[in-house]
All heavy atoms as an XYZ file, in Angstrom:
695
protein
N      91.302     53.680    -74.004
C      92.229     54.086    -72.979
C      92.532     52.864    -72.106
O      91.642     52.322    -71.460
C      91.591     55.245    -72.232
C      92.246     55.623    -70.934
O      92.632     54.762    -70.162
N      92.335     56.908    -70.689
N      93.759     52.455    -72.096
C      94.155     51.228    -71.393
C      93.916     51.309    -69.884
O      93.488     50.341    -69.261
C      95.623     50.917    -71.680
C      96.037     49.551    -71.187
C      97.431     49.168    -71.618
O      97.873     49.584    -72.698
O      98.068     48.420    -70.848
N      94.157     52.459    -69.290
C      93.942     52.622    -67.848
C      92.465     52.408    -67.501
O      92.135     51.691    -66.557
C      94.396     54.005    -67.397
C      94.257     54.240    -65.906
C      94.771     55.618    -65.517
C      94.734     55.811    -64.028
N      93.501     56.395    -63.540
N      91.580     53.008    -68.277
C      90.143     52.864    -68.046
C      89.709     51.412    -68.214
O      88.976     50.872    -67.379
C      89.365     53.775    -68.994
C      87.876     53.568    -68.927
C      87.155     53.979    -67.823
C      87.203     52.942    -69.969
C      85.783     53.780    -67.754
C      85.839     52.740    -69.909
C      85.122     53.155    -68.804
N      90.157     50.768    -69.283
C      89.794     49.370    -69.520
C      90.284     48.471    -68.390
O      89.589     47.548    -67.977
C      90.341     48.893    -70.867
C      89.684     49.492    -72.096
C      90.390     49.011    -73.369
C      88.210     49.160    -72.159
N      91.471     48.757    -67.904
C      92.012     47.985    -66.791
C      91.158     48.159    -65.534
O      90.919     47.210    -64.801
C      93.457     48.403    -66.524
C      94.163     47.447    -65.588
O      93.989     46.242    -65.669
N      94.950     47.997    -64.693
N      90.659     49.366    -65.311
C      89.844     49.643    -64.127
C      88.486     48.951    -64.168
O      87.950     48.570    -63.131
C      89.630     51.153    -63.971
C      90.868     51.901    -63.554
C      90.689     53.415    -63.588
O      89.595     53.887    -63.979
O      91.650     54.115    -63.239
N      87.911     48.788    -65.359
C      86.574     48.196    -65.452
C      86.604     46.715    -65.798
O      85.562     46.077    -65.870
C      85.688     48.948    -66.477
C      86.242     48.803    -67.893
C      85.501     50.392    -66.072
C      85.290     49.255    -68.980
N      87.774     46.156    -65.973
C      87.894     44.747    -66.333
C      87.295     43.852    -65.241
O      87.617     44.006    -64.063
C      89.365     44.383    -66.530
O      89.491     43.000    -66.752
N      86.417     42.916    -65.623
C      85.815     42.015    -64.629
C      86.847     41.253    -63.790
O      86.608     40.991    -62.617
C      84.983     41.054    -65.474
C      84.701     41.789    -66.726
C      85.908     42.664    -66.972
N      87.977     40.941    -64.364
C      88.977     40.171    -63.617
C      89.519     40.980    -62.429
O      90.006     40.409    -61.453
C      90.108     39.670    -64.540
C      90.798     38.464    -63.911
C      91.085     40.772    -64.883
C      91.616     37.644    -64.863
N      89.404     42.292    -62.487
C      89.847     43.148    -61.380
C      88.781     43.280    -60.296
O      89.012     43.898    -59.263
C      90.193     44.553    -61.898
C      91.227     44.587    -62.983
C      92.571     44.168    -62.468
C      93.583     44.306    -63.596
N      94.908     43.950    -63.200
N      87.603     42.696    -60.548
C      86.480     42.842    -59.618
C      85.857     41.491    -59.243
O      84.688     41.429    -58.895
C      85.419     43.760    -60.236
C      85.949     45.107    -60.578
N      86.100     46.092    -59.631
C      86.410     45.618    -61.746
C      86.616     47.171    -60.205
N      86.814     46.910    -61.483
N      86.635     40.449    -59.296
C      86.148     39.103    -58.985
C      85.529     39.040    -57.594
O      84.519     38.370    -57.388
C      87.290     38.069    -59.148
C      86.927     36.733    -58.542
C      87.659     37.921    -60.613
N      86.091     39.776    -56.672
C      85.577     39.763    -55.292
C      84.141     40.276    -55.201
O      83.418     39.944    -54.274
C      86.490     40.588    -54.381
C      86.607     42.032    -54.820
O      86.824     42.284    -56.032
O      86.501     42.929    -53.958
N      83.700     41.066    -56.170
C      82.353     41.633    -56.152
C      81.317     40.728    -56.829
O      80.122     40.999    -56.743
C      82.353     42.991    -56.843
C      83.213     44.017    -56.142
C      83.271     45.305    -56.930
C      84.260     46.255    -56.293
N      84.529     47.400    -57.170
N      81.771     39.702    -57.488
C      80.856     38.805    -58.196
C      80.225     37.861    -57.185
O      80.924     37.137    -56.476
C      81.594     38.034    -59.312
C      82.104     39.033    -60.362
C      80.692     36.977    -59.935
C      82.976     38.433    -61.436
N      78.897     37.875    -57.121
C      78.213     37.059    -56.119
C      77.090     36.214    -56.722
O      76.163     35.833    -56.019
C      77.686     37.939    -54.983
C      76.740     39.011    -55.481
O      76.310     38.998    -56.618
N      76.413     39.937    -54.616
N      77.192     35.947    -58.012
C      76.236     35.077    -58.700
C      77.014     34.053    -59.512
O      78.177     34.276    -59.847
C      75.284     35.887    -59.621
C      76.080     36.634    -60.675
C      74.397     36.809    -58.808
C      75.229     37.273    -61.752
N      76.395     32.929    -59.820
C      77.065     31.944    -60.662
C      77.369     32.530    -62.049
O      76.600     33.336    -62.578
C      76.047     30.810    -60.775
C      75.145     30.990    -59.612
C      75.088     32.469    -59.369
N      78.485     32.120    -62.609
C      78.934     32.633    -63.901
C      79.102     31.475    -64.869
O      79.702     30.452    -64.534
C      80.275     33.388    -63.763
C      80.813     33.819    -65.115
C      80.126     34.578    -62.822
N      78.588     31.663    -66.078
C      78.769     30.705    -67.175
C      79.622     31.375    -68.232
O      79.272     32.449    -68.737
C      77.421     30.295    -67.770
C      77.476     29.431    -69.035
C      78.135     28.080    -68.742
C      76.069     29.232    -69.597
N      80.741     30.754    -68.564
C      81.629     31.240    -69.618
C      81.591     30.246    -70.780
O      81.798     29.053    -70.569
C      83.067     31.338    -69.110
C      83.319     32.262    -67.929
C      84.710     32.003    -67.353
C      83.187     33.705    -68.364
N      81.344     30.756    -71.977
C      81.369     29.924    -73.177
C      82.246     30.657    -74.178
O      82.008     31.835    -74.463
C      79.959     29.720    -73.756
C      79.027     29.090    -72.719
C      80.023     28.862    -75.014
C      77.575     28.992    -73.160
N      83.266     29.971    -74.682
C      84.223     30.651    -75.557
C      84.725     29.698    -76.630
O      85.097     28.574    -76.335
C      85.408     31.147    -74.725
C      86.154     32.266    -75.372
N      86.352     33.462    -74.750
C      86.734     32.386    -76.591
C      87.032     34.264    -75.543
N      87.275     33.617    -76.672
N      84.717     30.179    -77.866
C      85.277     29.401    -78.968
C      86.791     29.431    -78.915
O      87.394     30.497    -78.779
N      87.403     28.272    -79.031
C      88.863     28.196    -78.921
C      89.573     28.822    -80.118
O      90.759     29.131    -80.033
C      89.332     26.732    -78.762
O      88.923     25.981    -79.902
C      88.785     26.115    -77.487
N      88.860     29.024    -81.231
C      89.447     29.656    -82.412
C      88.997     31.108    -82.577
O      89.050     31.666    -83.677
C      89.094     28.860    -83.676
C      89.788     27.511    -83.727
O      90.731     27.281    -82.939
O      89.400     26.672    -84.567
N      88.561     31.724    -81.498
C      88.100     33.113    -81.526
C      89.263     34.030    -81.899
O      90.295     34.031    -81.237
C      87.541     33.486    -80.149
C      86.786     34.790    -80.126
O      87.080     35.680    -80.955
O      85.892     34.928    -79.275
N      89.090     34.812    -82.961
C      90.129     35.758    -83.395
C      89.829     37.178    -82.915
O      90.627     38.077    -83.104
C      90.238     35.755    -84.925
C      90.533     34.408    -85.536
C      91.908     33.913    -85.172
C      92.222     32.635    -85.941
N      92.600     31.529    -85.125
N      88.660     37.392    -82.290
C      88.269     38.715    -81.810
C      88.667     38.889    -80.343
O      89.243     39.901    -79.960
C      86.745     38.937    -81.988
C      86.314     40.280    -81.423
C      86.352     38.809    -83.456
N      88.342     37.902    -79.515
C      88.665     37.919    -78.091
C      89.455     36.646    -77.799
O      88.989     35.540    -78.077
C      87.382     37.948    -77.225
C      87.732     37.918    -75.744
C      86.529     39.161    -77.563
N      90.630     36.804    -77.244
C      91.467     35.624    -77.017
C      90.846     34.707    -75.970
O      90.269     35.166    -74.979
C      92.879     36.021    -76.592
O      92.907     36.414    -75.255
N      90.968     33.415    -76.214
C      90.430     32.419    -75.294
C      91.110     32.524    -73.925
O      90.521     32.182    -72.903
C      90.537     31.008    -75.912
C      91.970     30.523    -75.956
C      89.650     30.024    -75.188
N      92.315     33.054    -73.901
C      93.027     33.224    -72.629
C      92.269     34.158    -71.679
O      92.370     34.005    -70.461
C      94.449     33.753    -72.866
C      95.389     32.730    -73.467
C      95.231     32.572    -74.984
O      94.658     33.462    -75.641
O      95.676     31.529    -75.507
N      91.503     35.090    -72.225
C      90.734     35.974    -71.351
C      89.689     35.188    -70.566
O      89.509     35.413    -69.370
C      90.077     37.087    -72.166
C      91.073     38.103    -72.667
C      90.407     39.283    -73.350
O      89.271     39.631    -73.037
N      91.124     39.889    -74.279
N      89.006     34.264    -71.233
C      88.037     33.427    -70.522
C      88.736     32.500    -69.547
O      88.262     32.291    -68.425
C      87.203     32.614    -71.520
O      86.276     33.442    -72.172
N      89.864     31.949    -69.967
C      90.606     31.057    -69.075
C      91.096     31.809    -67.835
O      91.032     31.280    -66.718
C      91.775     30.430    -69.831
C      91.322     29.476    -70.920
C      92.420     29.056    -71.872
O      93.526     29.669    -71.864
O      92.178     28.121    -72.661
N      91.548     33.037    -68.037
C      92.044     33.837    -66.907
C      90.930     34.168    -65.916
O      91.117     34.039    -64.700
C      92.694     35.132    -67.402
C      94.023     34.907    -68.104
O      94.578     33.785    -68.015
O      94.507     35.861    -68.746
N      89.786     34.602    -66.418
C      88.688     34.946    -65.500
C      88.153     33.682    -64.829
O      87.806     33.703    -63.653
C      87.567     35.764    -66.189
C      86.579     36.330    -65.172
C      86.833     34.958    -67.219
C      87.045     37.460    -64.353
N      88.136     32.576    -65.555
C      87.725     31.304    -64.957
C      88.652     30.958    -63.789
O      88.183     30.637    -62.687
C      87.736     30.192    -66.001
C      87.459     28.831    -65.436
C      86.177     28.468    -65.052
C      88.480     27.916    -65.271
C      85.919     27.213    -64.514
C      88.231     26.658    -64.752
C      86.950     26.307    -64.367
N      89.945     31.027    -64.031
C      90.918     30.718    -62.977
C      90.776     31.663    -61.786
O      90.841     31.230    -60.634
C      92.348     30.787    -63.529
C      92.657     29.668    -64.508
O      91.924     28.652    -64.532
O      93.633     29.821    -65.272
N      90.566     32.938    -62.064
C      90.422     33.921    -60.980
C      89.159     33.641    -60.164
O      89.183     33.714    -58.932
C      90.381     35.334    -61.558
N      88.068     33.311    -60.842
C      86.825     33.002    -60.132
C      86.965     31.734    -59.297
O      86.512     31.685    -58.151
C      85.670     32.875    -61.124
C      85.193     34.187    -61.747
C      84.346     33.914    -62.983
C      84.430     35.018    -60.737
N      87.585     30.705    -59.863
C      87.797     29.463    -59.114
C      88.678     29.725    -57.893
O      88.388     29.225    -56.805
C      88.436     28.385    -60.002
C      87.521     27.802    -61.050
C      86.326     27.113    -60.459
C      86.597     25.673    -60.209
N      85.416     24.949    -59.736
N      89.735     30.493    -58.069
C      90.638     30.802    -56.956
C      89.923     31.560    -55.851
O      90.241     31.401    -54.673
C      91.824     31.626    -57.449
O      92.654     30.847    -58.265
N      88.946     32.382    -56.245
C      88.170     33.151    -55.269
C      86.986     32.346    -54.730
O      86.156     32.875    -54.007
C      87.673     34.447    -55.906
N      86.932     31.067    -55.113
C      85.872     30.153    -54.657
C      84.479     30.623    -55.090
O      83.496     30.469    -54.359
C      85.945     29.936    -53.157
C      87.298     29.394    -52.709
C      87.218     28.596    -51.468
C      88.523     28.093    -50.955
N      89.571     27.763    -51.823
N      84.420     31.183    -56.293
C      83.145     31.608    -56.873
C      82.603     30.464    -57.720
O      83.353     29.632    -58.224
C      83.327     32.852    -57.751
C      83.977     34.023    -57.053
C      83.080     34.605    -55.991
C      83.734     35.805    -55.324
N      82.821     36.592    -54.537
N      81.297     30.426    -57.867
C      80.678     29.380    -58.679
C      80.784     29.775    -60.151
O      80.253     30.798    -60.574
C      79.215     29.189    -58.286
C      78.599     27.981    -58.950
C      77.241     27.629    -58.383
O      76.814     28.237    -57.389
O      76.614     26.728    -58.950
N      81.489     28.954    -60.911
C      81.724     29.261    -62.324
C      81.797     27.969    -63.128
O      82.303     26.954    -62.650
C      83.021     30.092    -62.503
C      84.242     29.361    -61.980
C      83.210     30.514    -63.959
N      81.257     28.035    -64.324
C      81.353     26.925    -65.267
C      81.921     27.481    -66.562
O      81.496     28.534    -67.038
C      79.977     26.307    -65.529
C      80.029     25.145    -66.494
C      78.696     24.465    -66.624
C      78.862     23.246    -67.542
N      77.649     22.452    -67.584
N      82.898     26.786    -67.116
C      83.553     27.224    -68.350
C      83.398     26.145    -69.405
O      83.736     24.982    -69.166
C      85.022     27.522    -68.082
C      85.826     27.853    -69.319
C      85.370     28.785    -70.245
C      87.042     27.236    -69.557
C      86.113     29.096    -71.374
C      87.802     27.541    -70.679
C      87.322     28.469    -71.579
O      88.053     28.775    -72.700
N      82.899     26.541    -70.567
C      82.724     25.610    -71.677
C      83.521     26.130    -72.868
O      83.103     27.085    -73.533
C      81.238     25.460    -72.063
C      80.423     24.969    -70.861
C      81.088     24.527    -73.260
C      78.929     24.968    -71.092
N      84.684     25.539    -73.125
C      85.422     25.914    -74.328
C      84.856     25.128    -75.518
O      84.617     23.930    -75.411
C      86.856     25.484    -74.017
C      86.722     24.387    -73.018
C      85.429     24.631    -72.275
N      84.603     25.821    -76.605
C      84.069     25.166    -77.804
C      85.199     25.019    -78.810
O      85.678     26.002    -79.380
C      82.925     25.992    -78.390
C      81.727     26.215    -77.469
C      80.732     27.174    -78.112
C      81.056     24.904    -77.131
N      85.632     23.789    -79.007
C      86.763     23.514    -79.902
C      86.395     23.838    -81.350
O      85.295     23.561    -81.802
C      87.191     22.065    -79.784
C      87.761     21.724    -78.420
C      88.290     20.310    -78.376
C      88.669     19.900    -76.991
N      89.869     20.474    -76.489
N      87.350     24.460    -82.032
C      87.231     24.809    -83.444
C      86.026     25.709    -83.735
O      85.372     25.592    -84.755
C      87.210     23.550    -84.319
C      88.468     22.730    -84.174
S      88.667     21.281    -85.236
C      87.072     20.603    -85.379
N      85.726     26.608    -82.797
C      84.639     27.576    -82.950
C      85.235     28.963    -82.791
O      86.083     29.191    -81.926
C      83.532     27.338    -81.897
C      82.485     28.429    -81.943
C      82.894     25.972    -82.102
N      84.793     29.889    -83.633
C      85.281     31.260    -83.576
C      84.435     32.134    -82.671
O      83.708     31.646    -81.802
N      84.511     33.434    -82.908
C      83.814     34.413    -82.076
C      82.303     34.339    -82.248
O      81.554     34.515    -81.296
C      84.316     35.822    -82.412
C      83.780     36.882    -81.517
N      84.221     37.045    -80.223
C      82.839     37.838    -81.723
C      83.572     38.057    -79.670
N      82.732     38.556    -80.551
N      81.877     34.083    -83.466
C      80.442     34.011    -83.764
C      80.042     32.540    -83.860
O      80.691     31.770    -84.551
C      80.136     34.734    -85.072
C      80.598     36.153    -85.056
N      79.929     37.141    -84.378
C      81.688     36.745    -85.603
C      80.573     38.285    -84.527
N      81.643     38.076    -85.250
N      79.018     32.193    -83.177
C      78.562     30.797    -83.181
C      77.751     30.583    -84.461
O      76.529     30.664    -84.460
C      77.761     30.499    -81.917
C      78.515     30.768    -80.641
C      77.890     31.386    -79.575
C      79.841     30.412    -80.495
C      78.573     31.636    -78.382
C      80.533     30.655    -79.323
C      79.895     31.270    -78.265
N      78.447     30.303    -85.553
C      77.843     30.322    -86.883
C      76.989     29.105    -87.223
O      75.991     29.232    -87.911
C      78.924     30.478    -87.954
C      79.575     31.842    -87.944
C      80.583     31.961    -89.062
C      81.205     33.347    -89.062
N      82.164     33.503    -90.144
N      77.392     27.939    -86.756
C      76.666     26.739    -87.183
C      75.485     26.448    -86.267
O      75.477     26.802    -85.083
C      77.584     25.503    -87.212
O      77.955     25.164    -85.878
C      78.831     25.737    -88.070
N      74.521     25.787    -86.838
C      73.336     25.392    -86.061
C      73.731     24.492    -84.904
O      73.236     24.646    -83.783
C      72.339     24.678    -86.969
C      71.062     24.278    -86.263
C      70.063     23.609    -87.195
O      70.098     23.856    -88.409
O      69.258     22.815    -86.694
N      74.658     23.577    -85.162
C      75.108     22.646    -84.126
C      75.714     23.406    -82.936
O      75.410     23.121    -81.777
C      76.131     21.672    -84.714
C      76.668     20.658    -83.742
C      77.660     19.731    -84.417
C      78.265     18.768    -83.428
N      79.253     17.883    -84.050
N      76.548     24.391    -83.239
C      77.173     25.184    -82.179
C      76.139     26.002    -81.424
O      76.143     26.057    -80.191
C      78.255     26.107    -82.766
O      79.255     25.305    -83.399
C      78.899     26.962    -81.683
N      75.240     26.635    -82.153
C      74.199     27.445    -81.498
C      73.329     26.599    -80.582
O      72.989     27.026    -79.476
C      73.341     28.140    -82.557
C      74.060     29.269    -83.242
C      73.160     29.953    -84.236
N      73.908     30.993    -84.911
C      73.690     31.364    -86.146
N      72.740     30.796    -86.861
N      74.395     32.325    -86.691
N      72.973     25.415    -81.038
C      72.164     24.531    -80.197
C      72.928     24.119    -78.939
O      72.351     24.065    -77.848
C      71.708     23.304    -80.983
C      70.621     23.561    -82.019
C      70.383     22.313    -82.875
C      69.328     23.999    -81.352
N      74.210     23.842    -79.092
C      75.036     23.468    -77.943
C      75.100     24.625    -76.930
O      74.960     24.418    -75.724
C      76.443     23.099    -78.406
C      77.339     22.573    -77.322
C      78.657     22.079    -77.884
C      79.474     21.429    -76.801
N      80.689     20.810    -77.318
N      75.275     25.847    -77.430
C      75.345     27.020    -76.570
C      74.004     27.254    -75.871
O      73.954     27.476    -74.656
C      75.773     28.261    -77.381
C      75.573     29.541    -76.579
C      77.231     28.133    -77.818
N      72.925     27.196    -76.634
C      71.604     27.411    -76.037
C      71.268     26.340    -75.011
O      70.687     26.644    -73.960
C      70.530     27.461    -77.129
C      70.577     28.702    -78.018
C      69.611     28.555    -79.190
C      70.269     29.956    -77.224
N      71.644     25.104    -75.265
C      71.410     24.019    -74.306
C      72.203     24.272    -73.025
O      71.686     24.095    -71.916
C      71.799     22.678    -74.931
C      71.781     21.492    -73.983
C      70.433     20.850    -73.927
C      70.467     19.526    -73.205
N      70.133     19.604    -71.805
N      73.449     24.697    -73.169
C      74.285     24.982    -71.994
C      73.690     26.125    -71.170
O      73.643     26.057    -69.941
C      75.707     25.326    -72.430
N      73.213     27.161    -71.855
C      72.596     28.287    -71.154
C      71.323     27.836    -70.451
O      71.092     28.159    -69.283
C      72.303     29.446    -72.134
C      73.612     30.046    -72.643
C      71.434     30.510    -71.461
C      73.445     31.003    -73.814
N      70.490     27.075    -71.151
C      69.242     26.576    -70.569
C      69.518     25.728    -69.331
O      68.894     25.921    -68.285
C      68.468     25.789    -71.620
C      67.094     25.352    -71.142
O      66.287     26.240    -70.784
O      66.828     24.133    -71.129
N      70.456     24.806    -69.434
C      70.817     23.956    -68.291
C      71.316     24.796    -67.110
O      70.935     24.563    -65.960
C      71.896     22.941    -68.683
C      71.394     21.877    -69.634
O      70.163     21.750    -69.830
O      72.247     21.169    -70.218
N      72.176     25.766    -67.410
C      72.764     26.606    -66.371
C      71.686     27.425    -65.655
O      71.644     27.486    -64.426
C      73.820     27.528    -66.999
C      74.612     28.311    -66.001
C      75.693     27.739    -65.349
C      74.297     29.630    -65.729
C      76.444     28.470    -64.433
C      75.031     30.371    -64.819
C      76.107     29.784    -64.171
N      70.812     28.035    -66.440
C      69.744     28.857    -65.852
C      68.817     27.993    -65.001
O      68.490     28.343    -63.862
C      68.956     29.608    -66.946
C      67.690     30.221    -66.399
C      69.847     30.678    -67.592
N      68.429     26.847    -65.517
C      67.533     25.968    -64.747
C      68.196     25.459    -63.469
O      67.545     25.325    -62.438
C      67.045     24.793    -65.615
C      65.910     25.162    -66.483
N      66.066     25.734    -67.727
C      64.585     25.078    -66.279
C      64.892     25.976    -68.252
N      63.974     25.588    -67.394
N      69.483     25.208    -63.527
C      70.207     24.754    -62.347
C      70.208     25.819    -61.252
O      70.197     25.506    -60.065
C      71.653     24.405    -62.730
C      72.507     23.973    -61.566
C      73.944     23.723    -61.968
O      74.302     23.768    -63.152
N      74.791     23.477    -61.001
N      70.235     27.079    -61.637
C      70.386     28.161    -60.661
C      69.092     28.915    -60.348
O      69.111     29.830    -59.532
C      71.479     29.114    -61.126
C      72.812     28.466    -61.143
N      73.341     27.856    -62.262
C      73.705     28.249    -60.155
C      74.506     27.322    -61.958
N      74.749     27.539    -60.691
N      67.987     28.512    -60.952
C      66.704     29.119    -60.627
C      65.980     28.262    -59.619
O      65.002     27.595    -59.920
C      65.839     29.263    -61.890
C      66.163     30.412    -62.801
C      65.226     30.418    -64.009
C      66.087     31.741    -62.089
N      66.454     28.252    -58.427
C      65.860     27.437    -57.367
C      64.999     28.276    -56.486
O      65.192     29.385    -56.208
C      66.944     26.762    -56.535
C      67.759     25.833    -57.359
C      68.828     25.187    -56.520
N      69.854     24.709    -57.444
C      71.111     24.596    -57.143
N      71.535     24.885    -55.946
N      71.972     24.166    -57.999
């Protein structure tokens, strides 16, 4: 139901987000468009929220390769350690 999805969409609730956000998205994702991550990133930045966006070039929805998985896990580890003060 489009109305319901619109109501629960995170981009409609940016003002309620009060924690740092890490976005990681493959630029070749065929399941979820990369524009969705770009849009929420822009909305969070505009609202002066703490957000980091990592686009992964030539990566799809599933992080299939070991190299990609390691990059994602490293980014998550760095992000968590940065914010666990």
